[in-house]
N, C-alpha and C positions, 0 to 999 in steps of 0.2 A: 504493500500500500504506500502511495506517495506521502511523504511527510507533509502535514498540513498545519495550518494555524487554527487554534492555538496548540501549543505543546502541553498536553494535559498531564505531563509528569507522572504517568503511570505505565511502566513497562509491561504490566500484566495484561493491558488491553491488547497488546500485540499478539498475545497467545490465544485470544478469544476469537472464535469463528462467527459468533453472533452476539448481539447485546440487546436485550429487551429493556428499554428505558421505561420501566414499569409505571412510574407515577405520571408520566406525560403520554403514556400509551403509544409509544413509537417503537417499532421493532426494527433494529438494524440487522437484517437477516444475514448479511454477509459483510462482516467488518473489514475483511481483507480486500473486498472489491465492492464498496457500497454505492453502486451506480444509481440505484433508485433514490437513496437518501441525498446524493449529490444533485440529482435532477430536481428534487423537491425543495431542498434547502441550501444548495450551494451558492445561491445569489444573496444570502442574508448578510447584510452589513451592520445592522443594528438589532439589538435585542433589548426591548423595553420591558421593564418589570414594575408591577404595582400590586398593591394588596388584594384588591377584589376583582372578581370577574366583571362586574358591571363597569368598573373604572377602566379596565383594559379593553372592553368592548367599545366604550366611549372613545378611548384613545385611538383605537383602530379606525373607527369611523372618521375621527378628526384627521388623522394622518392620510387616510384614503382621499379625503377632500383636498387638503393643502398640497399633496403631492400630485394632484391631477390624475388620480387613478379611479375616479368614480365610474368611468365607463370601461375600465380595463380589469377591475377586480369584481368578481361576482359576489354573491351573497357571502357575508362573513360567516365562516364556519368555525366552531370551537374544535380545533384539531384534537385536543386532549379530553374531550367530554367523556369518553368511555372510561377514562382513568378515574373519574369521580373525585379528583382532588384539586387539580389546577385547570385553568382555562388558557388556551393559546390560540391566537389569531395571527394569520400571515397577511400582511399588506405590502405587496411588492417585496422590497429588500428588508422589510422590518417584521420582526416577530414581537407580538404584544402578549405578555404572559402574566397571569396572576400568581402571587407567591404566598398569600396568606399573611398571618401576623407573626412577626418575630424571626429570630435568626435560625432556629431549628427547622421550621417549616420551609423557610426560604432556601436553606442549605440543600435540602433534598432536591428541590427544583433546579438550583444553580448547578449542582454536579451533573445532572442529566442534560441540561442545556449546554453546558461546556462540552460534554461528550458529543452532543448532537452536532454542534458547529465544527468539532474536530473531525467527526466522521464525514460530514458534508464538505470538508475541505474549504470552509469559508475563509476568506482572506481578511485578516485583521478586523474581526468583528468588534464593535463597541457595545458594551453592556451599560444600560442606563436605568437606574431606579427612579421612579416618579412617585411621590407620596405626600402625605400630610405629616405634620410634626408639631411639637410644642416649641415656641420660640423662647430664646433666652436673651432678654434685653433688646428685642426688636418688635416692631409693630405687627399685630396680626395681619396676615396677607402678604408678608414678606416672603420672597422666594430665596432659599438658601442653596447655593451650589457648593457642595462639600469639597473641602480641601483635604483635611485629614479626619480620621474617625477616632473617637475616644471611648473607652469602655466605662463601666460603672465605677471603676477605681480612678477614673480620669487619666488613664494611661493610653498612649497612642499605639494600641496593639489589640490583637484578637487572641484569646486564649481558648484552647480546646484540649480535652483529654483524649489521647490516642494511645491505645494499648497500655493504659494505666499510667501514661506519662503526660506531663504538662508540656504542651507544644505552644509556643508563642510566635506569632507572625506579625510583622508591621502592618498597620491599617492605614494605607495611603492611597488616595485616588490619583488617577492620571492627570498630571498638571496641564498638559496641552489640551485635553478634551475639556477640562474645566475652563480654561482660558477661551477656548472657542465658543463654549456655551455662553460665556459672558459677552464675548464680542458680537455674536449674532443676536443678542437680546437687546440691542440698542434702539429698538423700535419705540415709538411713543406709547407710554403706559402710565397708569396712575398708582403704581406700586413699586416697591424697591426690589431689586435683584442684587444679592450680595454674595461674596465668596467668603465662606467662613468654615470653621470646624464643626463637626457634628458628633454628639454623644449618642451611642447606641446602648440602650438599657436592656436587661434581661427580662424585665416585666414592666407593665404599664403603671403600676401604682407604687409600691415601695421602691422598686429599682429606679424610679424617676423622682423619688423624693416627694411624692404627692401626700397630701394630708387627708384625702378623701377615700382611701381604700378601706377594706374590711378590717384592717388593723393598722396601727401606726405607733411606733415606739420611739418617736423623735418629736422634737418641738418645731414650731414654725421658724424659730431662730436658727435651729440646726439646718433646716431646709434652705433658708435664705443664704446661710454661710456657704453651703455646698454649691448652690447655683452661682453665687458670686465667684467662687473658686473656679467653676467651669467657665464662666464668662471671661475670667482673667486668662484662661488658656485658649481663648479665641472661639470657644463653643458658642454658637448662635442658634442652635436648635437641637432638639432631642427626639430621637425615634427609636426603632428597635431592630434595625438590620445592618447599619452602616459598617460596623467593625468586621463582621463576618464577610460581608459583601466585598469590601475593599481588599481584605486580606486574602481571600480565596482567589479572586480574579488576578490580583497582583502575583500570587504564588504561581499561577499557570501562565502568566505573561499576557493577560487580556486587559485591554484598556477599559476602564469603567468610570462611571460618574454617578452621583446621587443628587437629585434635584427635588427638593421638598418645599412645600408652602407651609408657613406657620399658621396655626389656627388660633393661637393665643400667645400672650407673653407670660411665661411661667413666673416671672418676678412679680406679677400682679395677681396671680391666682392659679387654680388648678382646673377649674371648670371651663368648658368651651361654651361661649355665649354668642352664637351666630344664628342668624335667620337662615331658612332653607336657601334663600336666594344668595346670601353671602357665602354660604358653604359651597354652593355649586360654582359660584364665581371664583372662589379661592382654589378649588380643586382643578379648575380649568387652567390656571396660571402656569403650572409646570408643563402642561400640554403645549402651551404656546412657546415657552422657552425651548423645550426639546424639539418641537416641530420645526421651529426656525433653524435650529442647529442642523437637523437632519436634512431639511430642504436645501440649505446652503452647501452642505458637504456634498450632497448628491449633484447639485448643479455644477460644482467645481470639479467633480470627478475625482475626489480624493479617495 
């Protein structure tokens, strides 16, 4: 099999004659000569990831329109529907995939997508996560393009237990992709787009220092001191995937970016207070940022 991008860093794959990507319901029947997979997915240049099926379907429709593919792409079909776990839509050279909530569920999808683009021999695919987050010292509605990711200990790393051992990998996003996202977002708008660090928590409540969970063993002063410490490290938003996402993609040599809108400023509270219209508007903002990036990159033939 011809060496492809990305290098998935797993020599054991070379000994497999087939590989069933179970959670996305894609069977690579012949890994040594994956002609069918190359025909179906070899043109993929961007893999967009988001939490929910509905959000990824909305993104697929949006990208289909701005890329001028309305007449060239038929009905959007959930490729992974039979897997009953994730949703995946293909719009020209873009895959739009739902990953659920948190690092563990996203990790399953990410491993299988990385193998998919490997078997499909995709050339330099870019993985981009689009989502919502809690802001740290920024106005609700601000879009944060992530530079580095910090874990719950405010360390710029991702930690995972492998065979009973603690494995630590740096959690850094691709700088050039982030710069291009910022460059192509210079269109007129009524909200800010900033380049900042992102904290990824293991849970939504205690792991993010919220006061409104089922239990809370710290004070509001403790919470504020922690958030100020995060802010001092350049953290401008908090979500639940960035460290694993940046670390794993970097480990296999794939360019990646994280683009999230903030729904609230955590320095001012823990509850989201948005109207339905505001929430829909905010969730559309990462679509616009990423859509402009993809459109410009494709136009320039990069």
